[in-house]
VOBA-1610 file (N, C-alpha, C; in pm, whole numbers, padded with zeros to 5 digits, always signed):
BEGIN
Met+00001+01349+02457Met+00019+01250+02354Met+00164+01257+02307Ser+00232+01145+02304Ser+00372+01141+02264Ser+00386+01156+02113Ala+00509+01187+02071Ala+00535+01200+01928Ala+00508+01068+01856Thr+00542+00957+01919Thr+00519+00825+01859Thr+00370+00801+01838Thr+00292+00835+01938Thr+00147+00817+01928Thr+00089+00904+01819Lys+00137+01028+01810Lys+00090+01119+01704Lys+00127+01063+01567Asp+00250+01011+01553Asp+00292+00955+01425Asp+00207+00834+01387Leu+00180+00748+01485Leu+00096+00631+01458Leu-00046+00673+01422Asp-00100+00769+01493Asp-00234+00820+01462Asp-00238+00876+01320Gly-00135+00950+01283Gly-00128+01007+01149Gly-00122+00899+01043Ala-00042+00795+01068Ala-00031+00684+00972Ala-00164+00610+00959Ile-00228+00585+01071Ile-00358+00516+01070Ile-00462+00600+00996Asn-00465+00730+01022Asn-00560+00818+00954Asn-00536+00820+00804Ser-00410+00823+00763Ser-00376+00823+00621Ser-00423+00695+00553Ile-00399+00583+00618Ile-00443+00455+00563Ile-00596+00451+00555Gly-00661+00500+00659Gly-00807+00504+00661Gly-00864+00587+00547Glu-00802+00701+00519Glu-00847+00786+00409Glu-00831+00714+00275Arg-00719+00645+00257Arg-00697+00574+00132Arg-00797+00460+00115Val-00826+00390+00224Val-00926+00282+00218Val-01063+00340+00184Ser-01097+00453+00241Ser-01226+00517+00212Ser-01237+00554+00065Glu-01128+00603+00007Glu-01128+00638-00136Glu-01147+00514-00223Ile-01081+00405-00186Ile-01096+00280-00260Ile-01241+00230-00250Cys-01297+00234-00130Cys-01436+00190-00109Cys-01533+00276-00189Glu-01509+00406-00193Glu-01595+00496-00271Glu-01591+00458-00418Phe-01471+00431-00469Phe-01456+00390-00609Phe-01535+00261-00634Leu-01520+00165-00545Leu-01587+00036-00563Leu-01739+00051-00555Gln-01787+00137-00467Gln-01932+00157-00454Gln-01991+00223-00579Asp-01909+00301-00650Asp-01957+00368-00771Asp-01963+00275-00891Leu-01904+00157-00880Leu-01908+00063-00992Leu-02049+00008-01007Glu-02089-00010-01131Glu-02220-00066-01158Glu-02200-00200-01228Asp-02276-00301-01184Asp-02266-00434-01243Asp-02284-00429-01394Gly-02193-00493-01465Gly-02204-00505-01609Gly-02165-00381-01688Lys-02132-00273-01619Lys-02095-00150-01687Lys-01943-00145-01705Pro-01896-00083-01813Pro-01751-00071-01833Pro-01687+00010-01721Val-01563-00023-01692Val-01488+00045-01588Val-01374+00122-01654Asp-01352+00243-01606Asp-01239+00322-01656Asp-01110+00249-01620Pro-01034+00204-01720Pro-00913+00125-01693Pro-00810+00199-01606Glu-00798+00330-01626Glu-00702+00407-01546Glu-00746+00414-01400Ala-00874+00435-01378Ala-00927+00442-01241Ala-00912+00307-01172Leu-00938+00199-01246Leu-00923+00066-01189Leu-00777+00038-01154Ala-00687+00074-01243Ala-00543+00054-01217Ala-00499+00133-01094Glu-00551+00255-01081Glu-00517+00337-00964Glu-00570+00274-00835Ala-00693+00222-00839Ala-00750+00157-00721Ala-00670+00033-00684Gln-00628-00044-00783Gln-00546-00163-00756Gln-00413-00123-00695His-00352-00018-00749His-00225+00032-00696His-00243+00079-00551Asp-00352+00152-00525Asp-00379+00199-00390Asp-00399+00083-00293Cys-00465-00024-00338Cys-00485-00142-00254Cys-00351-00204-00215Arg-00261-00216-00312Arg-00128-00271-00282Arg-00054-00181-00184Asn-00065-00049-00203Asn+00003+00043-00112Asn-00053+00035+00029Val-00185+00024+00040Val-00246+00013+00173Val-00198-00114+00242Ser-00191-00223+00167Ser-00144-00349+00224Ser+00000-00335+00273Gln+00085-00273+00194Gln+00224-00253+00235Gln+00232-00160+00356Ser+00150-00056+00355Ser+00150+00037+00468Ser+00107-00032+00597Met+00008-00119+00588Met-00037-00192+00707Met+00073-00282+00760Asn+00145-00350+00671Asn+00256-00435+00715Asn+00365-00351+00781Ser+00395-00236+00724Ser+00494-00147+00784Ser+00448-00098+00920Leu+00322-00063+00930Leu+00266-00015+01056Leu+00273-00123+01163Lys+00246-00247+01126Lys+00256-00358+01222Lys+00399-00370+01276Arg+00497-00356+01186Arg+00637-00365+01231Arg+00671-00252+01327Val+00623-00133+01297Val+00649-00018+01385Val+00586-00040+01521Val+00460-00082+01522Val+00389-00106+01648Val+00460-00212+01732Asn+00511-00315+01667Asn+00582-00420+01740Asn+00712-00370+01802Arg+00768-00262+01749Arg+00892-00208+01803Arg+00869-00105+01913Val+00747-00055+01925Val+00717+00048+02025Val+00721-00016+02164Pro+00799+00045+02255Pro+00802-00009+02392Pro+00665+00002+02458Arg+00634-00099+02536Arg+00504-00101+02605Arg+00521-00086+02752
//
């Protein structure tokens, strides 16, 4: 496995872990129940970061020689 492949695998795994954490937070929400504002703000921040990370990853993948 090349260094580039390892780096991409690491980036994908990191994004996957962050998405799993966001999904876990969302699954713990109960309809009509108050939400911890700090936890919600953190989940929103994580969503924006995941989106940015995916865009960065797409750019990297497009630059990798095939």
